[in-house]
N, C-alpha and C positions, 0 to 999 in steps of 0.2 A: 409748416403745418403746426398749429397750436396743440400743445399736449400739456396735461397736468396729471401728476401722480401724487396721491395723498397716502401717507403711511401713518400719520399721527391720529390714529383711530382705526376704524375699518378701512381696509385697503380699497381705494377708489381710483378710477382711471377716467380721464376726460379727453376726448378727441376733438376734432374739428366740428363735429355735429353735436357736442355736448357729452353728457355722461354715458359711459359704456360699461356694461357689466364685465368685470375683469375675469369672469370664469369661476370654475370650482376652486376649492381651497388650495390645492397644490399649485394650480396655475397662478393664483394670487401670490403664493409664496415665491414662485419663480420671479414674478414682477417685483416683489419687495426685495428679493436678494439682488437683482440686477440694479434696482434703483438705489439701494444703499451703497452700491459700488459704482455709481453712475460715472460714465466717461472713462472707465477702466475695464479692461477685459477680465472676465471671470471664467476661469477654466472649468470644463465640465466636471472634473473630479472634485473641484471646490464646491460647485453647485450641488453635487450629490451629498457632500458633507453638510452643507447648509440646510438641505431639504429633508434628509432622512437621518433618523437616529440609528446608531449601530450599523449593521451591515445593510447597505442599500440593496433593493431587489435587482435582479438581473436586467430588468427592463428600465432601470432608472434613466439611463442616457436617452433611450428612445422616448420615454415619457417627457423628459425635459425638452427634447426637440419638438415633440408634438405641442407642448404648451407654448413654446416660443413661436411656433408657426401660427398658433391661434392669436397670440398677442400681436403679431405683426399685422393682423387685419386692421388694427387700430394704430399701432405704433409705426408701421411701415418701415422705412429705412432707418428709423431711430435705433433699431436693433440690428447690429452687424455681426457676422461670423468672423472669428479670427483664430485660425489654427487650433481647433479644439476648445474654443472659448466663445463667449458671447459678450457683447458690450452694448449697453444702453446709453444713448447720448441724450442728455438733458441739460438745459440751462438752469442756473441756480433757482430762478423764480418758478420753474416748472416742477419743482419737487418741494413739498411743504417741509420736509425734514431739513433741506438745505436752507430754506428761507428762515426756519426756526433758528438754526445755528447761526446764521448771519445776524439776525436781530439779537440773539443772546450774546454774541461776542461784542456787538456794538454797545449793548446795554451794560455789559460787564466792564468794558473799557471806560464808558462814561462814569460808572460808579467809582472806579479806581481813580479817576481824574477829579473826583469831587463834584460831579454834575448830576445830582440825583434826579432832577426833573427830566433831563434828556434820557437818563437811564430808565426811568419809570415808563416813559412813552415806548421805548424800544422793547423793554422786557414785557410790558403788558401786551403789546402786539404779538410778541413771540408766544405767549401763553394762550392767546386767542386762537392760535392755529390748531390747538389740540381739540379733538372731538371724542376722545376716549383713549384707552391704553393703546400704545403703538402696536400696529399689526393685529388689532382686535379681530378675532375669528380665524386666524391662521392656525394650522396644525402646530402643536407645541412638542418640545422634546428634542429638537435637532439644534444644530449649531447656529441657525438663524436666530434662535432665542437670545444668543449672546449679543448680537448686533442690535436687536430690539431693546434688550435690557440697557444697552448703552444710551439709547434715546431716552428711556425712562429715567435713567440716572441724571442725564442732562436736564430733563424737565424738573426734577426735584431741586437741582442747583439753581435753575432759573427762577423757580418759585421763591426760593429763599433770597436770591439777589433782588427780586422784585419787592419782597417784604422789606429788605434792607433799605432800598430806595425810598419806599413809602414811610418807613420809620424816620429817615432823615428829613423827609418833607413835612413831618409833623403828624402823620396818621398815627393813631393809637388804638382807641377802643374798637374801631371797625376791623382791625386786623385780628382780634381775638378769635372770632369764630372760624376764620380761614385757617389760622394756625392750629387750632384745636382739631379741626378735621384732618389737617396735614399730619399732625402727630398721632392721631388715632390710627392712621394707616402706616405711619413710619415712626414708631415710638423711640427709635434709637438715634434720631437726628438731633445732636446736641446744639447745633446752630439754631435750629427751629425752637428748641426749648429756651435758649437765650433770648430769641426774638419775642417769644410769648411773654417771658418775664419782663422784658423791657416795655412791651406794649401795655401790659397791666400796670406796671410801675408809673408810666407816663399818663395813664388814665386816672391816677390817684389811688389805685388799689394795691397798696404795698402788701397787705395780707395775702391777696390772691397771687401776687408775684412770688412771694416766699413759699406759698403752698405749691406753686408750679415747680419751684426748685426741688422741693421735697419729693414731688411726684417723679421728676426726672431722675433724682438720686435713687429712688426706689426701683424705677424701671430699669435703669442701667445695672444696678446691683443684682436684681432678680434675673435678668435675661443674659447678662454678660459677666456678672461677678466683678464689676469694676466700679470705681467711684467716678463722679463727673470730672471732666478734664479741667485744665486750668482756666480756660475762658469762662466756663459756667461757674466754677467755684469763685473766681475773682469777681464776677458780676454779682453773685450772692453776697459777698462781703461788702461790695460797694453799695448795695441796696441797704444792708444793715446800717451802714454809715451815712446813708443818704448823700452819697458823693455828688457834688455839683455836676460832674461830667455826665451824669445820667439824665440830666434835665433835658426837656424838649429843646432842640436847637432853635435859636432865634430865627424868625422868618423875615425875609427881606420885605419891607413894606411894598405893597402892590401898586400904590397910587402914583408914584413918580419915578422918573429916571434919576439915578443917583447923581450923574455928572451934569446933565444939562438942565435939571430942574424943570423939565417939560413934562406935562401930565402924560402918562402912558395910556394909550387907548385900551380899554378892556370892554369891547363892544359885543362879545358873544352873548346871545340870549341865554336864559337859564338852561341848565343841562336837562335835556328831555328824556322821556321814556323812549327806548329804542325798540322798534318792531322786532319780533322774534325772527330768527334765521339770518340775522345780519352780522353775526360775529365775525365771519370770514371777510365780509366786505369792510367792516371796521378795521380789521387787521391790515387789509390791503391799503386802505387810506392812510393809516398810521405809517406803514412802511414807505409809501410813496412820498410822504411829507418829510421823511428822514432817510434819504437814500444812503446806501453804503458809502463809506469813505472812498474817494477816488472814482465813484461811478459817474459816467458821463451822461447823466440824465438830469432834467430839471426837477426840483422839488415841487411837483405839481400833479394834480389828479382831477379828473372830471367824474363826478358821480351822477348818473342819469337814471331816470325811471319815471313811470307814469304818476299822476296825482295820487297821493295816498300811499306811495311806496316807501316813504320815509327818507327821501334824499336829504332834506334839510335837517331832520333829526340826526341822521348819521354824521353829517359834517360838523354839526354843532357838538355832538358827543365827542367826535374826534378832536375838535378844537379845544375842548376842555381838557382832554387827555394830553394834548400837546402844549398847552399854554405855558407850562414851566420851561419848555425848551425854547420858547420865543419870548424872552423877558422884556423886549422892547415894544411889545404890544400885540393885540389880537384885534383885527379890524373885520367888521361884518357889514357887507354892502349888498344891497338888492339891485340886481341888474334887470330892471323892467324893460319891456319892449321899447325900442326907440332910443334907449340910453346908449350913447356912443362911448367908445373906449376912452376918449379924452375926458368925458365927464366922470367916468369911474376913476381915472387917474387923479383928477382934481379932488375927488372925494377922499381918496387914500392919502394924498399929499396933505390935505387939511387935517386928516386924522393923526398923522405922525408929527404934526406941529408946525407945518408951513402955514403962515398967515394967509388968509384968503387973498389979500392984496398982492401977495408975492408968488402966487401960483402962476407959472408961465402961461402966456396966452395961447401959444401954438402947441399942437399935440406932440410934435417931435421933441420940443423943449420939455414938456411935461414928462415924457418917457425918460429923457436923460436925467432930469431931476429925481425922478422915482428910482431909477437904477443907482444913482449916486448915493441916495439916502439908504437904500437897502443894502448896499455894499458894506456899510459900516454898522448895520443893525441886524437884529434877529426879530423879524416881524412875521406873524401869521396873517394872511389875507384870506378871508372867506367871501366868495361871491355867490350869492344865492339867486337862482332863477335865470341863468344866462340863456339867451335865445339865439345867439350867434357867436361863432368863434372869434370874429373880429372884435367883439367886445372885450375879450379877455386875453387874447394873444399878447398884447403889450404888457400885461401884468405878470407874465411868467417870469419868476426870478432868474437872474443870471448866475446866481451862486446858491449853495445849499444853506447859507445863513438864514434865509427866509423861505417861506413856503406858501403855496397857493392851493386852496381847495375850492372847487367849483361845483355847483349843482345845475342840472338842466333836465328838461323833459326827455330829450333824446341825445344820442351821440353827437359830438361836435367835431368838425374836421380840424383837429389839432395837429401839431408836429407829432411824428410817429413815436417819439420817446415819451410822450405824455400819456400815461395809462388812463383807461376808462374803467369804471366799476359800475356794472349794471344792476339795478334793483327791480324787484317786482312787488306788487302790493301784497302785504302779509295777511295771514288769517287771524292773527292775534298779536298781543304785545306782551313783553316780559317786563315785570316790575322789579 
């Protein structure tokens, strides 16, 4: 039975038939407490500590049992009783907080390995899962606040990791408003002050960068009675000296493969306006294109929806976000009615540098050549407008080095481990 629990914002619950109202505030708090400890038994006395501040009422345990009984109407056997405890069973993808932490860890690892493009894709997808403060609308003052505060602390770290990735990729001026908003809410984040200084410096505004340092210095001294730490102070000195290490990192030319000298396909259309309400769908597409290390699922996803729902805009936006993680090319192919898989394979093979005269004649040979080439490359393939599963099944990558994004008007009968993302026509667009 499909289940989805969302905690990164107002608490939401989805069951087999769609969204389900998760009940009054205390019942939502029970759901949040069990979800944050998913797949582990939570004793009744621990639940009372999480849900009530100070001395709980005499009816606390009875109230919890009533709330669990109500939640079971949607969750069914997902909630089990265990010797004075309850346990909620959830797969990682069924809880937005677990998916957020998976993407955050993957992005942080990529950043530490010097892969900012891959890090940016994962970290951006992680941030898109947030709809507001964690557990928004829940009663406050009990121990549950500590668990929710941990999620909020993770969000701040991921935002700063994402900013770090974007700084390494050459973003500068566009980061200033994001960082200023972040620091307005969290003025003691020295890492964010350093990032703001560097963004301003790389935008060519040394004066503003030095002014940001003075503002950080004043804020820390006023609120904590301390001076900036060594990282911030060293950055200030380096800016005064115009140290070369602060300059924008050199970007890899996008036009050609370094080793083969073959032109790299950059076929994505211009990045489009994304219809409103599609942030979660975008996050799902980004996550599907970069599965967790060791996951036994293909890096593929089908986005379907009626005309005007924004399927093409969504996958093109995702393609631009993912481009840096697939440096050997991004291919955009239209799968019109009647176009066979063999024709699409030939199209992709030519795009990755196989001369037309050397494209194998038989479909099975094209599949073999395609898989051999992708085994040694990182390529993103976008197929727009698929009308049949047979068109695209042979294009599903056999490893996570490459990824496949597909759009269609309706669901396609794909292998069970290829996810589908459904869209509906939006009311407006976000600019």
